[in-house]
C-alpha positions, 0 to 999 in steps of 0.5 A: 090901869095897869101901873106899868102902862100909865107915865110918870105925869099921870102918876103925878096928877092921881098922887097929887089928887089922892094925898093933897096937903100931906108932904111930898118934899122938904128943902132945906134953905137957910138952915130951915126945912121948908115943906111942898105938899102933893097938892102944891107939887102937882100946882109948880109943875102945872104951871111951868109946864104951861109956861114951857108950852108957851115959850114953843116946847111941844111933843118930841121935843128936847130939854135940858136941866142944868144944876144941884139937887132941889125941887124945882129940878123935879118941877122941871124933869116933869113940866118937860115929860107932861108935854110928850117932850123928852127931858135930859138931866146934866151934871152940875160938875160938868165943864163947859165943854162937857155941857155943850157936848149934851146940850148939842148932842141931844138937840135940845131947845131949852136948858133949865140952869140952876144959878149964875155958874151953871148959866155962865157955862152954858152962855160960854159956848151959846155961839156953837149951840145954835138949837138953843133958844132959852136960858130958864135960871131957877135963881136969877142972883147976879143975872138981872144985868145980863143981856142975852134976850135968851135969859128968862127967869124960872118965877118968870116962866110960872108966871106964863104957865099959871096965866094960860092955865087961867085961860085954858082950864085943863089944858094941863090934864090934856097933855097929861093925858096924851103921854103914852107909856112907850114914849121917852121920858128922858135921856140920862148920858153915861158916864162916858169912861170910854169915850164920849157920853152916850144917850141912853133913851128911858121910856115910861114904861122902861122906868115904871116896869123896873121900879114895880117888878124889879125894886119894890120886891126887894125894898118894899117901899111905902108912902111912910118912907122918907130919904135925903136926895143929894146924888146928882139927879141926872144919874138913873140911881137917884132919878128913880129915887127922888122923881119916880119912885115917890110917884109911884109910893108917895113918900117923902123926898127930902132936899139937902142944902148942900153937898157940904152939909149932908151929914148934918141933914141926914141927922136932922132928917134921920132918913128911913131909907138910905141910898149910896155909892160906895164912895159915900159908904167907904166915907161914912165907915173910915169917918167911924174908925178915924174917930174911934182912934181919937178918942178914949182908950174905953170906948175904943174897947166898948166898941171892940166888945160889942161889934163881935155880937152885932156881926154875929146877930147879922149873919142871922138875920141875913139868912132870915134865920131866928136869933137865939134868945142869948144872941138877942138879949146880947144884941140889946145891950149893944144897941143901949152901949154902942150901936145906937151911938154910932147910928145916931152920930151918922144919922141912921138911927131911923134908917131901915134899909141902907143900900149901896149900888153904882159900883161895886164896894168891899164887903166889909164895908157893908158888914160893918154897918150890918153890925149895927143893925141896919138891914144892908144890901149891896144891889147891882144895876145899869143905866140901860136897864133904868136902874135894877137888875139884882138884889137880895130877894131872900137871903143877904150874902156877903159879896153878893148882889142878890138874885137877879130881879124878876123883871128882866130875863136873866142869863149867863154867855159862855165867858161869864158876861151878863146878858138880859132881857125885858120891858125895863131894858132902854129904847137905846141910844140917842143918835147912835144906831151903831152904839145900840147894835153894838150892845144887843146880840140876839135880842139880849142886852150885853151888860159888859159885866161878868158875873157868876151865879153860885148854887143858890142863885146868888149873884157875885159881879167879877168885874168890867169885862174890858177891865179883866186883868191878864197877868203874863202868866195868862191868870185873869184877875179882876182889879176891883175885887182888890182895889175895895179890899185896899179902899177899906183903909181909911187913909187910901181914897183911891186905888187903881191896880195895874197888870194887864200882861205884865208879870205881876200887879202893881197899884197906883193910890191916892191917899185920903187927904183929911185922914192921912194929914190928921195921922201925920199931924198926930205923929207930929209930921210936917207937910204942907199940901196933899203933893208935899204929904204924898212924898213923905217917907213916913207916909209911903211906909205907912201906906205900904203897911196897909197894903201889905196887910191886904196882901195878906188876905190874897193870893200870890198872883193877887198880891201888890208888889209895888205901890205908886203913891199919887202927887196929885188929887184925881179931879173930874175936871181933869177928866181923871174920873167921870161925874160918878167919881169912877176912874178912867182907866184909860186916862190914867194909864196914859197920864201916869204912864211914867208912873207905871213904867217906873214900878216895872223897872227891875 
């Protein structure tokens, strides 16, 4: 069978038969890693799927999942798909109102929630969701006294499924065999930076075509790989890595105990593959830089001495050129003296590949990891293309997101917009034919991203089409490129460049509370809150120096003339950030209009 013409539940049955007692997952619970075999994985999905069938879930029905990453999230996802139903992920950080929107818009008849916190969100808006029949709770702690008849324990649904399996052997396999490659497997709701989230419908063929023909030629996965699952599972990025790709390649997924223990969990697991959004890598990078500032002068000198050697060797490796003998020996010494210790502290000692995706990242951050000897790639992908659009097939080039992948037809419009066509392009937006029509032009999917191709066929992302700044002098400027340079500073957590139709560029800055706080303590500067720190004249002066340093690498028209430090941290709960921590520019422009106008007064 063509791998693209199968479905995810069918792949699960195949892997459970092939690998049996081999480890499919690990979950950290109360400090102890617990293993789940492929056989147990299949049995768990079977039981929960038949339990859902008993509750009335059927083909083309919709069910949602709300909670942090855990094996039960994956079981529920595949259990829903196994019945020919459609699975819908919801960010665990969403508010009750946001949860209501997705449950209502997706027409979900059931929702699987992780715990009491998530159940309470649903119960708050329960009366406004007439189609919702069941709230299935994974961890019933604190919920036993609730008298809402729609609440049922996850374990109880499993027991119902086990009983049904005993009464009807082979029923689960029959349900799975009825699933088809063209069926919608799940709906991914976009972050909603420009309005309410839209539900992108992804079929089994979409996701498998993208993995096999797009990702695999770039990342070369095998069943010997392992990774840590910590990014939200409802995002296409993590959905691929933790649910779909293990079903294709058979590698092991490890679930972090919590988002707060990710760094420790990485050190314990030491994954062979580490995927991250830019904010995670920026945080790792700035944490190393801050620690180096606080360490002894000897240790700083050692790192500073060997880092150029790592960068030199990384350039040979990026171009797939043989490393000269002298530099190989020098790198080996650098690894023993410096790189090994740095990688071990970050949990990346055994990492064969580090991938950045989800948003643009400063090349300087990636260059740091490459200097440590980690094969580091930046890739470009979209929810609507089931993930990957481009990645480095042959050479790796700073600032580039690689070559367009073979899974898609690719071309640039006259204005530089990236246009795509192929089997991994999504089915359409759920219940929004108008939005679907808007993103297709003559059969091509219009990404809304501006790109450039160099003579070697390497793709560079300029910016979102709608985010390009055109100054009053008519100059086109990409704000994300400047913002990424600013965020290379360990003291700057977020930067929003302003300047559309204006005479010059300015920036709103959110300082990194922890790093700037440490700097303030070292410089004997008193503060009590984030706001008092942001208002401190010494902090403002220090941030101005960081801005001036970045300005030296920019042209005159791109340089930041004025800066305003935000007196509050940007927050998803205040609708200023998406669930994936992307800034909502329109909201920021409205909310901080007074501060922006001040920067443009004479």
